[in-house]
DOZALO-805959 format. One line per field, with one value per residue: residue in one letter; residue number from 1; x, y, z of N, C-alpha, C in turn. Coordinates in steps of 0.05 Angstrom, whole numbers, plus 32768, in hexadecimal, padded with zeros to 4 digits. Atoms other than C-alpha are relative to their C-alpha. Layout:
// residues N
type: c(a_...)
seq: c(NUM_...)
n_px: c(X_...)
n_py: c(Y_...)
n_pz: c(Z_...)
ca_px: c(X_...)
ca_py: c(Y_...)
ca_pz: c(Z_...)
c_px: c(X_...)
c_py: c(Y_...)
c_pz: c(Z_...)
// end
This chain:
// residues 336
type: c(x_x_x_x_x_x_x_x_x_x_x_x_x_x_x_x_x_x_x_x_x_x_x_x_x_x_x_x_x_x_x_x_x_x_x_x_x_x_x_x_x_x_x_x_x_x_x_x_x_x_x_x_x_x_x_x_x_x_x_x_x_x_x_x_x_x_x_x_x_x_x_x_x_x_x_x_x_x_x_x_x_x_x_x_x_x_x_x_x_x_x_x_x_x_x_x_x_x_x_x_x_x_x_x_x_x_x_x_x_x_x_x_x_x_x_x_x_x_x_x_x_x_x_x_x_x_x_x_x_x_x_x_x_x_x_x_x_x_x_x_x_x_x_x_x_x_x_x_x_x_x_x_x_x_x_x_x_x_x_x_x_x_x_x_x_x_x_x_x_x_x_x_x_x_x_x_x_x_x_x_x_x_x_x_x_x_x_x_x_x_x_x_x_x_x_x_x_x_x_x_x_x_x_x_x_x_x_x_x_x_x_x_x_x_x_x_x_x_x_x_x_x_x_x_x_x_x_x_x_x_x_x_x_x_x_x_x_x_x_x_x_x_x_x_x_x_x_x_x_x_x_x_x_x_x_x_x_x_x_x_x_x_x_x_x_x_x_x_x_x_x_x_x_x_x_x_x_x_x_x_x_x_x_x_x_x_x_x_x_x_x_x_x_x_x_x_x_x_x_x_x_x_x_x_x_x_x_x_x_x_x_x_x_x_x_x_x_x_x_x_x_x_x_x_x_x_x_x_x_x_x_x_x_x_x_x)
seq: c(1_2_3_4_5_6_7_8_9_10_11_12_13_14_15_16_17_18_19_20_21_22_23_24_25_26_27_28_29_30_31_32_33_34_35_36_37_38_39_40_41_42_43_44_45_46_47_48_49_50_51_52_53_54_55_56_57_58_59_60_61_62_63_64_65_66_67_68_69_70_71_72_73_74_75_76_77_78_79_80_81_82_83_84_85_86_87_88_89_90_91_92_93_94_95_96_97_98_99_100_101_102_103_104_105_106_107_108_109_110_111_112_113_114_115_116_117_118_119_120_121_122_123_124_125_126_127_128_129_130_131_132_133_134_135_136_137_138_139_140_141_142_143_144_145_146_147_148_149_150_151_152_153_154_155_156_157_158_159_160_161_162_163_164_165_166_167_168_169_170_171_172_173_174_175_176_177_178_179_180_181_182_183_184_185_186_187_188_189_190_191_192_193_194_195_196_197_198_199_200_201_202_203_204_205_206_207_208_209_210_211_212_213_214_215_216_217_218_219_220_221_222_223_224_225_226_227_228_229_230_231_232_233_234_235_236_237_238_239_240_241_242_243_244_245_246_247_248_249_250_251_252_253_254_255_256_257_258_259_260_261_262_263_264_265_266_267_268_269_270_271_272_273_274_275_276_277_278_279_280_281_282_283_284_285_286_287_288_289_290_291_292_293_294_295_296_297_298_299_300_301_302_303_304_305_306_307_308_309_310_311_312_313_314_315_316_317_318_319_320_321_322_323_324_325_326_327_328_329_330_331_332_333_334_335_336)
n_px: c(801C_8009_801C_8011_8019_8016_8018_8015_800D_801C_800F_8004_7FEB_7FE8_7FF5_8000_7FEB_7FE8_7FFC_8015_7FF7_8006_7FF4_7FE5_7FF6_7FE4_8001_7FE6_7FF6_8008_801C_8004_8011_801C_8009_8003_8017_8018_8003_800A_801C_800F_8001_8009_8012_7FF4_7FE3_7FF4_7FE4_7FF0_7FE3_7FF3_7FE8_7FE8_7FF9_7FF2_800C_8017_8017_8006_8009_7FFA_801A_7FFF_8008_8009_8012_7FFD_800B_7FEE_7FEB_7FFF_800F_7FF7_8011_7FF6_800B_7FEC_800E_7FF1_7FE6_7FF1_8007_7FED_7FF6_7FF1_7FFA_8004_7FFC_8000_8019_8013_7FF4_7FF5_800B_801C_8013_8011_8017_8003_801A_8005_801C_8008_7FEB_7FF6_7FE4_7FF3_7FEA_7FED_7FF2_7FF5_8008_801D_800D_801A_800F_8012_8013_800B_800D_7FF6_7FEA_7FE9_7FED_7FE5_7FEA_7FF5_7FE5_7FFD_7FF9_8018_8002_801C_8009_801B_800E_8018_8006_8001_7FFC_7FF8_8003_7FED_8002_7FE8_800A_7FF0_7FFA_8009_801D_8007_7FF8_8017_800A_7FE9_8006_8011_7FF2_7FEA_8009_800E_7FED_7FFE_8019_8014_8019_8016_800E_8019_7FFB_800F_7FEF_7FF0_8012_8003_7FE6_7FFD_8011_7FF6_7FE8_8007_800A_7FE9_7FEF_800D_8004_801D_8005_7FF4_7FEC_7FF2_7FEF_7FEE_800F_8012_7FEF_7FF6_8017_8004_7FEB_8007_8017_7FF6_7FF3_8015_800E_7FEF_8003_801A_7FFC_7FF0_8010_8014_7FF5_8015_7FFA_8013_8017_8002_800B_801D_800D_7FFD_8013_7FEE_800C_7FFC_7FE3_7FF9_800C_7FF0_7FE7_8007_8006_7FE6_7FF3_800F_7FFA_7FE6_8001_8018_7FFB_7FFA_8019_8002_8007_8017_8002_7FED_7FE6_8000_8001_7FE6_7FED_8005_8001_801B_8010_800F_8018_7FF9_7FFE_801B_800F_7FF8_800F_801C_8006_8007_8017_7FF8_7FEE_7FE5_8000_800D_7FED_7FEB_800B_8005_7FE6_7FF6_800F_7FF8_7FE5_8003_800B_7FEA_7FED_800D_8002_7FE6_7FF5_7FE6_8004_8014_7FFC_8008_8019_8013_7FF7_7FE8_800A_800C_7FEA_7FF0_8010_8005_8015_7FF6_8015_8007_801D_8008_7FF8_8012_801A_7FFE_7FFA_8019_8012_7FF6_7FFF_8015_7FF4_7FEB_7FE5_7FFB_800F_7FF2_7FE8_8009_8009_7FE9_7FF3_8012)
n_py: c(7FFD_7FE4_7FFD_7FF4_7FFD_7FF8_8006_7FEE_7FF4_8008_7FED_8006_8010_7FF0_8003_801C_8008_8009_801D_8010_8014_7FF7_8010_7FF7_800F_8002_8002_8007_7FEA_8004_7FF9_7FE3_7FF1_8001_801B_8003_7FF1_800F_8018_7FF7_7FF9_8018_8011_7FF1_7FEB_7FE6_8002_8004_7FFA_8013_8000_800D_800F_7FF9_8014_8018_8009_800F_8004_801C_800E_7FEE_7FF5_7FE5_7FEE_800E_7FF0_8006_7FEB_7FF0_8011_801B_8015_801A_8008_7FF7_800C_7FFD_8000_8009_800C_800E_801C_8011_7FF2_8012_7FF8_7FE6_7FE7_7FE8_7FF2_800C_8004_801A_800D_7FFE_800F_7FF1_800D_7FF8_8007_7FF4_7FF8_800D_8011_8014_7FFE_801A_7FFB_8017_7FFE_8019_8016_8003_7FED_7FF9_7FEE_7FEF_7FF5_7FE5_7FFB_8012_7FF3_8011_7FF3_800A_7FF3_7FED_8005_801A_7FFF_8007_7FF5_7FFB_7FFB_7FF4_8003_7FEE_7FF3_7FE3_7FF5_8013_7FF3_800A_7FF6_8005_8008_7FFA_801A_7FFE_8003_801B_8013_800F_8012_800E_801C_8004_7FF6_8011_8015_7FF4_7FF2_800B_800F_7FED_7FFD_7FFF_7FE7_8003_7FFC_7FE8_7FEC_7FF4_7FED_7FE8_7FF3_7FF4_7FE8_7FED_7FF5_7FEE_7FE7_7FF2_7FF6_7FEA_7FEA_7FFC_8002_7FE8_8007_7FE7_7FFF_8017_8015_800D_800E_8017_8012_800B_8014_8017_800D_8010_8019_8012_800C_8015_8016_800D_800E_8018_8013_800C_8016_800E_8000_7FF0_800F_8005_7FE9_8002_7FFA_7FE3_7FEE_7FEF_7FE6_7FF0_7FFA_7FEB_7FE7_7FF5_7FF5_7FE8_7FEC_7FF7_7FEE_7FE7_7FF1_7FF2_7FED_7FF0_7FE3_7FF9_7FF9_800F_801B_8008_801D_8009_8001_8019_8017_8003_800D_801D_800B_8008_7FEA_7FF1_800F_8015_7FF3_7FF8_8018_8007_7FEE_8007_8015_7FF1_7FEF_7FE4_7FFC_7FF7_7FE4_7FFD_8009_7FEC_7FE8_8006_8000_7FE5_7FF1_800A_7FF6_7FE4_7FFD_8004_7FE9_7FE9_8003_8008_7FEA_7FF7_7FF1_7FEB_7FE9_8005_7FF4_8013_8005_8012_801B_8009_8006_8016_8019_8006_7FF0_7FE9_7FEC_7FFC_8001_801C_800C_7FF8_800C_801C_8003_7FFB_8016_8019_7FFF_7FF0_7FE8_7FF6_8003_7FEB_8007_8016_7FF4_7FF0_8012_800C_7FEC_7FFA)
n_pz: c(8007_8003_7FFA_8014_7FF1_8011_7FEF_8006_7FE9_7FFF_7FEF_7FE4_7FF5_7FFC_7FE5_7FFA_7FED_800D_7FFA_800D_8013_801C_8016_8007_8017_8009_801D_800D_8011_801C_8004_8005_7FEE_8008_7FFB_7FE3_7FF8_800A_7FEF_7FE7_8004_8005_7FE8_7FE9_8007_7FF9_7FFF_7FE6_8000_8010_7FFC_8017_7FF9_800E_8015_7FF6_7FE7_8008_7FEE_7FFD_8018_8016_8009_800B_7FEB_7FE7_7FEF_7FE4_7FF0_7FEF_7FF7_800B_7FF2_800A_8016_801B_8019_8016_8019_8017_7FF8_8015_8004_7FF1_7FE8_7FEE_7FE5_7FF2_800F_7FEE_8001_7FEE_7FE5_7FFC_7FE9_7FFB_8010_8013_800C_801C_800B_801B_8004_8018_800B_7FEE_7FF8_7FFC_7FEE_7FFC_7FE7_7FF5_8011_8001_8011_7FF5_8011_7FF1_8013_7FFA_7FE6_7FEB_7FF1_7FF8_7FEE_8005_7FF2_8013_8006_800D_801D_800F_801B_8007_801B_7FFF_8019_8003_7FE6_8002_7FE6_7FEC_7FE6_7FEB_7FE4_7FF1_7FE5_7FE8_7FF2_7FE5_7FFF_8009_7FEC_7FF6_8015_800D_8002_8018_8018_800B_8012_8016_8012_801B_8006_800A_7FF1_8013_8003_7FF1_7FE4_7FF9_7FF4_8016_800F_7FEF_8002_801A_8001_7FED_800B_8016_7FF4_7FF4_8015_800D_7FED_7FFB_7FE3_7FF3_7FEC_7FFE_7FE8_7FFE_7FF2_8014_8013_7FF3_7FFF_801B_8004_7FF0_800D_8017_7FF7_7FF5_8017_800A_7FED_8006_8019_7FFB_7FF0_8010_8010_800E_801D_8012_8008_801C_800F_8004_7FE7_7FFB_800B_8010_8004_7FE7_7FFD_8013_7FF8_7FEA_800B_800E_7FEC_7FF5_8014_8000_7FE7_8002_8016_7FFC_8002_801C_800E_8019_7FFA_8011_8002_8015_7FF3_7FF0_8013_800C_7FED_8000_801B_8007_800A_7FEC_7FF9_7FEC_7FE6_7FF9_7FF7_7FE4_7FEE_8002_7FEC_7FE8_8008_8004_8016_7FF9_7FF9_7FE5_7FEC_7FFE_7FF3_7FE3_7FF1_7FFF_7FEC_7FE5_7FFA_7FFB_7FE5_7FEC_8002_7FF3_7FE3_7FF5_7FF0_800B_8019_7FFC_8012_801B_8009_800C_801C_7FFE_7FFA_8019_8013_7FF7_8002_801C_800C_800F_8001_7FE4_7FFD_8001_7FE6_7FEB_8004_7FFB_7FE4_7FF1_8006_7FF3_7FE3_7FF5_7FF7_8011_7FF5_7FEC_7FE8_7FF3_7FF3_7FEA_7FEB_7FF5_7FEF_7FE9)
ca_px: c(8151_8130_80ED_80B7_807D_803D_8006_7FC5_7FA5_7F61_7F2B_7F2A_7F6C_7F9B_7FA3_7FA8_7FD0_8018_8015_7FD9_7FE4_7FE9_7FF6_803E_805B_80A1_80AD_80E4_8111_80F8_80AF_809D_807D_803D_8038_8042_800C_7FDB_7FE8_7FDB_7F9A_7F84_7F93_7F85_7F5A_7F8A_7FD4_8000_8047_807A_80C2_80EB_811F_8166_8181_8197_816E_813B_80F6_80DD_80D3_80EF_80A9_809C_807C_806B_8030_803E_802D_804E_8058_806D_803E_8062_802F_8043_8021_8054_8039_8053_8089_80BF_80B5_80F2_810B_813D_8145_8167_8167_8176_8133_8110_8141_8163_813B_80F4_80B7_808D_8048_803F_7FFD_7FF6_7FB7_7FB6_7FDE_800A_804D_807B_80AF_80EC_810A_8138_8128_80DD_80AF_8070_803A_8013_7FD3_7FAD_7F96_7FB9_7FEE_8031_805D_80A8_80E8_8106_814D_8140_815E_8123_8116_80D4_80B2_8076_8044_8012_8017_8002_8004_8027_8013_8047_8042_8083_8078_8094_80B7_80A8_805E_805F_807A_8034_8027_806C_8053_801E_804D_8086_805E_803A_8078_807B_8034_8002_7FC5_7F84_7F61_7F23_7F45_7F17_7F4D_7F77_7F3B_7F32_7F7D_7F7C_7F42_7F5E_7FA1_7F80_7F5D_7F9E_7FC7_7F94_7F92_7F48_7F4E_7F5B_7F99_7FB1_7FDA_8013_7FE5_7FB3_7FEB_8008_7FC3_7FBD_8000_7FEA_7FA8_7FCD_7FF6_7FB9_7F96_7FD2_7FCE_7F84_7F98_7FCB_7F9A_7F68_7F7C_7F3A_7F43_7F24_7EDE_7ED2_7EC1_7E7A_7E6B_7E82_7E4F_7E74_7E43_7E47_7E93_7E98_7E67_7E90_7ECF_7EAC_7E93_7EDA_7EF4_7EBC_7ECD_7F15_7EFD_7EC0_7EE1_7EEF_7EBA_7ECB_7EB8_7E89_7E6F_7E9B_7ED8_7EC7_7EB5_7EF9_7F1D_7EFD_7EFE_7EB2_7E79_7E54_7E16_7E39_7E48_7E01_7DE5_7E0E_7DEA_7DA7_7DAD_7DA5_7D6B_7D93_7DBF_7E09_7DFB_7DCC_7E02_7E38_7E0B_7DF8_7E41_7E55_7E1E_7E30_7E79_7E63_7E3A_7E76_7EA2_7E6F_7E6B_7EB5_7ED8_7F19_7EFA_7ED5_7EF4_7EDD_7EA9_7E6A_7E85_7EC7_7EA1_7E7A_7EBB_7EDF_7EA6_7EA3_7E6C_7E78_7E36_7E29_7DDE_7DD7_7DFE_7DD1_7D91_7DA9_7DC2_7D7F_7D58_7D84_7D89_7D4E_7D7D_7DAB_7DF7_7DF9_7DC2_7DE9_7E28_7E02_7DE2_7E27_7E41_7E04)
ca_py: c(7F6B_7FAB_7FC4_7FD3_7FED_7FF0_7FF2_8011_8042_802A_8057_805B_8037_8071_8063_8018_7FF7_7FEB_7FA5_7F8F_7F50_7F5F_7F39_7F3F_7F2A_7F11_7F19_7EF8_7F28_7F08_7F1D_7F60_7F97_7F97_7F4B_7F4F_7F85_7F5C_7F1E_7F45_7F61_7F1C_7EF9_7F30_7F60_7F98_7FA9_7F94_7FA2_7F80_7F6D_7F5F_7F29_7F3A_7F18_7ED1_7ECB_7E94_7E90_7E4D_7E1C_7E52_7E70_7EB0_7ECE_7EBB_7ED7_7ED9_7F07_7F3E_7F30_7EEA_7EB1_7E79_7E77_7E7B_7E71_7E66_7E79_7E59_7E2E_7E0C_7DC7_7DAB_7DBC_7D9E_7DA2_7DB6_7DFD_7E41_7E5C_7E2C_7E22_7DE6_7DD6_7DCC_7DB1_7DC8_7DB8_7DB8_7DBA_7DC3_7DE9_7DC7_7D96_7D63_7D60_7D23_7D1F_7CF1_7CE4_7CAD_7C80_7C8A_7CAE_7CD2_7CF3_7D2D_7D3F_7D81_7D98_7D5E_7D70_7D55_7D66_7D60_7D71_7DAF_7D96_7D52_7D44_7D43_7D4D_7D6A_7D66_7D94_7D86_7DBE_7DDE_7E27_7E31_7E0C_7E1D_7E16_7E1B_7E22_7DFF_7E12_7DD5_7DEE_7DF3_7DAE_7D8D_7D7A_7D57_7D38_7CF2_7CFB_7D1E_7CEC_7CB2_7CE3_7D03_7CF9_7CDC_7D01_7D1C_7D14_7D52_7D37_7D42_7D75_7D97_7DA0_7DC0_7DF0_7DFF_7E0E_7E3F_7E5F_7E68_7E88_7EBB_7ECC_7ED3_7F02_7F2D_7F21_7F16_7F53_7F39_7F7E_7F6A_7F3C_7F15_7F06_7EF3_7EC3_7EA4_7E9B_7E76_7E49_7E3C_7E26_7DF4_7DD9_7DCF_7DA7_7D7E_7D70_7D5E_7D2C_7D0D_7CFF_7CBB_7CA9_7C93_7CBC_7CA6_7C85_7CB8_7C9C_7CA8_7CF0_7D26_7D45_7D7D_7D94_7D8F_7DB8_7DEC_7DF3_7DFE_7E31_7E57_7E59_7E77_7EAA_7EBD_7ECF_7EFB_7F1F_7F63_7F60_7F85_7F5D_7F1C_7EF6_7EB0_7EAD_7EBB_7E81_7E53_7E61_7E4B_7E06_7E00_7DFA_7E23_7E59_7E2E_7DF7_7E27_7E42_7DFB_7DF1_7E2D_7E16_7DDB_7E10_7E32_7E71_7E8F_7E9E_7EE8_7EE2_7EBC_7EEF_7F29_7F07_7EFB_7F42_7F5F_7F32_7F47_7F90_7F88_7F6D_7FA5_7FD8_7FBB_7FA7_7FCF_7FD3_7FF7_8033_8065_8042_806A_8048_8050_802F_7FF4_7FEE_7FF1_7FBE_7F8C_7F8F_7FC2_7FF6_801C_803B_8044_7FFB_7FE7_8010_7FF5_7FAD_7FB5_7FD1_7F9B_7F64_7F7E_7FAE_7FE7_8015_800F_8051_8039_7FF9_8022_8052_8018_7FFA_803C_8042)
ca_pz: c(7FE0_7FC8_7FDF_7FAC_7FD5_7FAE_7FE3_7FCE_7FFE_8014_8032_807D_8087_8092_80DC_80D6_810E_80F9_8118_80EE_80C6_807B_803A_8022_7FDE_7FD0_7F86_7F5C_7F36_7EF6_7F01_7EE3_7F0C_7EE4_7EE9_7F35_7F3B_7F10_7F3B_7F7B_7F5F_7F48_7F8A_7FBD_7F97_7FAA_7FAC_7FE6_7FFB_7FCD_7FD8_7F99_7FA4_7F91_7F51_7F60_7FA0_7F96_7FB5_7FD0_7F97_7F69_7F67_7F40_7F7E_7FC6_7FED_8038_8071_8098_80D1_80BD_80D2_80AD_8075_802B_7FE8_7FB0_7F6C_7F2C_7F4D_7F24_7F08_7F2C_7F72_7FA3_7FEE_801A_8001_8020_8009_8038_8072_808E_80CD_80E4_80C0_8084_806E_8022_7FFD_7FB1_7F9F_7F5B_7F31_7F55_7F78_7F73_7FAA_7FAE_7FF2_800B_7FD0_7FD8_7FA8_7FC2_7F98_7FB6_7F91_7F90_7FD6_7FF9_802D_8043_807F_8072_8097_8078_807B_805A_8015_7FE5_7F9B_7F83_7F3F_7F38_7F01_7EEE_7F33_7F30_7F7B_7FB3_7FFB_8033_807E_80A4_80E7_812B_814A_8190_8182_8163_81A2_81B9_8177_816A_817A_8144_8114_810E_80F1_80C2_80A4_8059_805A_802E_8053_802E_8012_8038_807B_809D_80C6_8087_8064_809F_809E_8054_805A_8099_8078_803B_8067_808B_804B_802E_806C_8078_80C3_80F0_8113_8129_8166_8177_81A6_816E_813E_8171_817B_8130_812D_8167_8143_8104_812C_8151_810E_80F7_8137_8128_80E1_80FA_812C_80F5_80DA_80BB_8072_803A_802A_7FE7_7FB1_7FA9_7FF3_7FF4_7FEB_7FB1_7FA7_7FF0_7FEF_7FAF_7FC9_8009_7FE0_7FB4_7FF1_800D_7FCC_7FCD_8015_8003_7FC9_7FE8_7FE8_7F9D_7F76_7F38_7F5B_7F2C_7F21_7EE3_7F0F_7F3E_7F04_7EE5_7F24_7F1D_7ED2_7ECE_7EB2_7ED8_7ED4_7EFB_7F33_7F32_7F39_7F79_7F99_7F7F_7FAF_7FE6_7FC2_7FB3_7F7D_7F7C_7F7E_7FBA_7FE0_7FD0_7FE4_8026_8039_8026_8051_808C_8086_8083_80C2_80E9_80CF_80E8_812E_8135_816B_8143_8107_8126_80F5_80B6_8091_8077_8030_8045_8062_8021_7FF8_8023_801C_7FD0_7FC4_7F8F_7F97_7FDC_7FD1_7FBD_7FFB_8028_8009_800C_8053_806C_8048_8067_80AF_80B6_80C7_80A1_80A9_80D0_8100_810D_811D_814A_8170_817B_819A_81C8)
c_px: c(7FF9_7FE2_7FF1_7FE5_7FEB_7FE6_7FEB_7FF4_7FE2_7FF1_7FFE_8016_8019_800E_8002_8018_8018_8005_7FEC_800D_7FF8_800D_801A_800B_801E_8000_801B_8009_7FF8_7FE3_7FFD_7FED_7FE3_7FF4_7FFB_7FE6_7FE6_7FFB_7FF4_7FE2_7FEF_7FFC_7FF3_7FEA_800A_801E_8009_801D_800F_801D_800C_801A_8018_8007_800F_7FF5_7FE6_7FEA_7FFC_7FF4_8004_7FE7_8004_7FF9_7FF6_7FEF_8004_7FF3_8016_7FEE_7FFE_7FF1_8009_7FF0_800B_7FEF_8014_7FF2_8014_801C_800D_7FF7_8012_800B_800D_8003_8018_8008_7FFE_7FE6_7FEB_800B_8007_7FF3_7FE2_7FEF_7FF0_7FE8_7FFD_7FE4_7FFD_7FE3_7FF5_8018_8008_801E_800B_801A_8010_8010_8009_7FF7_7FE2_7FF4_7FE3_7FF2_7FEB_7FED_7FF4_7FF0_8006_8018_8015_8011_801B_8013_800F_801C_8005_8007_7FE8_8002_7FE3_7FFD_7FE3_7FF4_7FE6_7FF8_8002_8005_8006_7FFF_8014_7FF9_801A_7FF8_8015_8004_7FF7_7FE2_7FF7_8006_7FE8_7FF6_8016_7FFB_7FEE_800E_8013_7FF6_7FF1_8012_8001_7FE8_7FEB_7FE7_7FEA_7FF4_7FE5_8004_7FF4_8012_8012_7FEF_7FFD_801A_8004_7FF0_8009_8019_7FFB_7FF7_8017_8012_7FF4_7FF9_7FE3_7FF8_800E_8014_8013_8010_8011_7FF2_7FEE_8010_800B_7FEA_7FFB_8015_7FFA_7FE9_8009_800C_7FEC_7FEF_8011_7FFF_7FE6_8002_800F_7FF1_7FEB_800C_7FEB_8006_7FEC_7FE9_8001_7FF1_7FE1_7FF1_8000_7FE9_800F_7FF5_8004_801E_8008_7FF4_800F_8019_7FFA_7FFB_801A_800E_7FF1_8008_801A_8000_7FE8_8005_8006_7FE6_7FFD_7FFA_7FE6_7FFF_8013_801C_8003_8000_801B_8014_7FFD_7FFF_7FE4_7FF0_7FF2_7FE7_8005_8002_7FE4_7FF0_8008_7FEF_7FE2_7FF8_7FF9_7FEA_8008_8013_801C_8000_7FF3_8013_8016_7FF6_7FFC_801B_800D_7FF2_8007_801C_7FFE_7FF5_8016_8014_7FF4_8000_801B_800C_801A_7FFD_7FEC_8003_7FF9_7FE6_7FEE_8009_8018_7FF8_7FF4_8017_800F_7FF0_7FF6_7FEA_800C_7FEC_7FF6_7FE2_7FF5_8007_7FED_7FE4_8001_8004_7FE6_7FED_8008_7FFD_7FEA_800A_8014_801B_8005_7FF1_800E_8019_7FF8_7FF7_8018_800E_7FEF_8007)
c_py: c(801E_8001_800E_8002_800B_7FFA_8016_800B_7FFA_8012_7FF7_7FF1_8010_7FFB_7FE3_7FF9_7FF4_7FE2_7FEF_7FED_8009_7FEE_800D_7FEE_8000_7FF9_7FF9_8017_7FFC_8007_801E_800D_7FFF_7FE4_7FFC_800F_7FF1_7FE7_8008_8008_7FE7_7FF0_800E_8014_801C_7FFC_7FFB_8006_7FE9_8003_7FF1_7FF3_8009_7FEB_7FE9_7FF5_7FF2_8000_7FE2_7FF4_8011_800C_801C_8014_7FEF_8014_7FF6_8016_800F_800B_7FE3_7FEC_7FE4_7FF6_800B_7FF3_8007_7FFE_7FFA_7FF6_7FF1_7FE3_7FED_8010_7FEB_800D_7FF0_8018_8018_800F_7FF5_8000_7FE3_7FF0_8004_7FEF_8013_7FEF_800A_7FF8_800D_8006_7FF3_7FEF_7FEA_8004_7FE3_8005_7FE6_8004_7FE5_7FE8_7FFC_8017_8004_8013_800E_800D_801B_7FFF_7FEA_800E_7FEB_8010_7FF3_800F_8012_7FF9_7FE5_8003_7FF5_800C_8001_8003_800A_8000_8011_800B_801E_800D_7FEA_800E_7FF2_800B_7FF8_7FFC_8006_7FE6_8000_7FFC_7FE4_7FEB_7FEF_7FEC_7FEE_7FE2_7FFA_8006_7FEC_7FEA_800B_8010_7FF2_7FEE_8014_8000_8006_801C_8000_8004_801B_8016_800D_8014_801A_8010_800F_801A_8015_800E_8014_801B_8011_800C_8017_8017_8005_7FFD_8017_7FF9_8018_8002_7FE7_7FE8_7FF0_7FF0_7FE6_7FEB_7FF3_7FEA_7FE7_7FF1_7FEF_7FE6_7FED_7FF3_7FEA_7FE8_7FF1_7FF1_7FE5_7FEB_7FF1_7FEB_7FF1_8001_8011_7FEE_7FFB_8017_7FFE_8005_801E_8010_8015_801C_8012_8007_8016_801B_800D_800D_801A_8017_800B_8012_801A_8011_800F_8016_8014_801D_8009_8006_7FF2_7FE2_7FF8_7FE2_7FF5_7FFD_7FE6_7FE8_7FFB_7FF3_7FE1_7FF4_7FF6_8018_800E_7FF2_7FEA_800B_8008_7FE8_7FF8_8011_7FFA_7FEA_800C_8014_801E_8001_8007_801D_8005_7FF8_8015_8019_7FFB_8001_801B_8011_7FF7_800A_801E_8005_7FFD_8016_8018_7FFE_7FFA_8018_800B_8010_8017_8018_7FFB_800D_7FEA_7FF9_7FEE_7FE3_7FF4_7FF8_7FE7_7FE5_7FFB_800F_8018_8017_8003_7FFF_7FE4_7FF2_8007_7FF3_7FE2_7FFA_8003_7FE9_7FE6_8002_8012_801B_800A_7FFC_8015_7FFA_7FE9_800B_8010_7FEE_7FF3_8014_8005_7FF0)
c_pz: c(7FFD_8006_7FEA_800C_7FEE_800E_7FFA_8019_7FFF_8013_801D_800D_8007_801B_8008_8012_7FF1_8004_7FF2_7FEC_7FE4_7FEC_7FF7_7FEA_7FFF_7FE3_7FF5_7FEF_7FE3_7FFA_7FFD_8013_7FFA_8005_801E_8009_7FF7_8012_801B_7FFE_7FFC_801A_8018_7FFA_8006_7FFF_801D_7FFE_7FF2_8007_7FE8_8009_7FEF_7FEB_800C_801A_7FF9_8016_8004_7FE7_7FE7_7FF5_7FF5_8015_8018_8010_801D_8010_800E_8017_7FF6_8012_7FF8_7FE9_7FE6_7FEB_7FEA_7FE5_7FE9_8008_7FE9_7FFF_8010_8018_8012_801B_800A_7FEF_8012_8000_8013_801D_8004_8017_8001_7FEC_7FEE_7FF8_7FE3_7FF7_7FE4_7FFC_7FE7_7FF6_8013_8004_8004_8010_8003_8019_800A_7FF0_7FFD_7FEF_800A_7FEC_8011_7FEB_800A_801A_8014_800D_8008_8013_7FFC_8013_7FED_7FF8_7FF1_7FE2_7FF0_7FE4_7FF9_7FE2_8002_7FE4_8000_801B_7FFC_801B_8014_801B_8013_801B_800E_801D_8015_800F_801D_8003_7FF8_8015_800A_7FEC_7FF4_7FFE_7FE8_7FE6_7FF4_7FEE_7FE7_7FED_7FE5_7FF9_7FF7_8012_7FEC_7FFF_800F_801E_8008_800C_7FEB_7FF0_8010_7FFF_7FE6_7FFE_8014_7FF6_7FE9_800B_800C_7FEA_7FF1_8012_8007_801D_800E_8016_8004_801A_8001_800D_7FEC_7FEC_800C_8003_7FE5_7FFA_8010_7FF3_7FE8_8009_800D_7FEA_7FF4_8013_7FFB_7FE6_8004_8010_7FEF_7FEE_7FF0_7FE2_7FF1_7FF8_7FE2_7FF2_7FFE_801A_8006_7FF4_7FEF_7FFC_8018_8003_7FEC_8007_8017_7FF6_7FF1_8013_800C_7FED_7FFE_8018_7FFE_7FEA_8004_7FFB_7FE3_7FF1_7FE5_8004_7FF0_8000_7FEB_800C_800F_7FEE_7FF3_8012_7FFF_7FE4_7FF8_7FF6_8018_8008_8014_801C_800A_800A_801C_8014_7FFE_8014_801B_7FFB_8000_7FE8_800A_8009_801B_8016_8004_800F_801E_800F_8001_8015_801C_8007_8006_801C_8015_7FFF_800E_801E_800D_800E_7FF5_7FE6_8005_7FED_7FE3_7FFA_7FF4_7FE4_8000_8006_7FE7_7FEC_8008_8000_7FE4_7FF3_7FF2_7FFF_801D_8004_7FFF_801A_8016_7FFD_8007_801E_8010_7FFB_800F_801F_800C_800B_7FEC_800C_8016_8019_800F_800F_8018_8017_800E_8014_8019_8019)
// end
């Protein structure tokens, strides 16, 4: 493997803890440097460290790129995976368990004479060493969680009957796991110590335990509050993109293949607009950055930059209007 480090310098981060969790790309040798940079900008809104795989070394599911973390937490998002894939394979490993979740499309899996179909945002736990054949149809991203067998011991009685059984996208613990994993993969949680990273791994496994305990069947489609479910999903996608100054209602609408008006109508159910919601969440994130004990060296302008504001005066005006204090007053009050 060769290292192709392309990490953008961000204001106020020069002394960042070396142990801090950070997004990390593994890039296939067939993906061009400019394509890799564009992908990182689109998914993360910034550049991250990249490792180019040596020729002939395959990524899981022969993906063009894999987003993971450094240090490793067992989370992976495989982008543009191959249409056909077989296990066991060295890119995955021969032991332990894996949770699979296609973000879109569907996955058809053949195992021991049985055929299983996994639809978008459903999940499946499999044994990594089992002989399986996968067919992926219109899957742009496949999320994987490599599970620790020791941490699963407490849930093994729940796990064994649920192996190779699709978990509904309506499973609440699965929904929490998906959103939590997205925040971790994008480096949006300040896990700057081994202790915090270990707690995050434990939390992932406990969420999987909660997912396995939930055996309630999916509600019929006509009973579900589809609008509330869609709005919750939209808010989760906004949360992972707040720091991007190019975040727009058109960007979110494009993720769902709908019009900007459709997204706006979701927020109208809460008597607000898309822009008002984004501004509120950016200001709330800025507040927490200002009072957080692990970011005392961040300048006010750096806080504004890291929460998606491109205009410092607009940030200051909006912050004072929302909280009744300027950013500098909030910081001074925290030090007092």
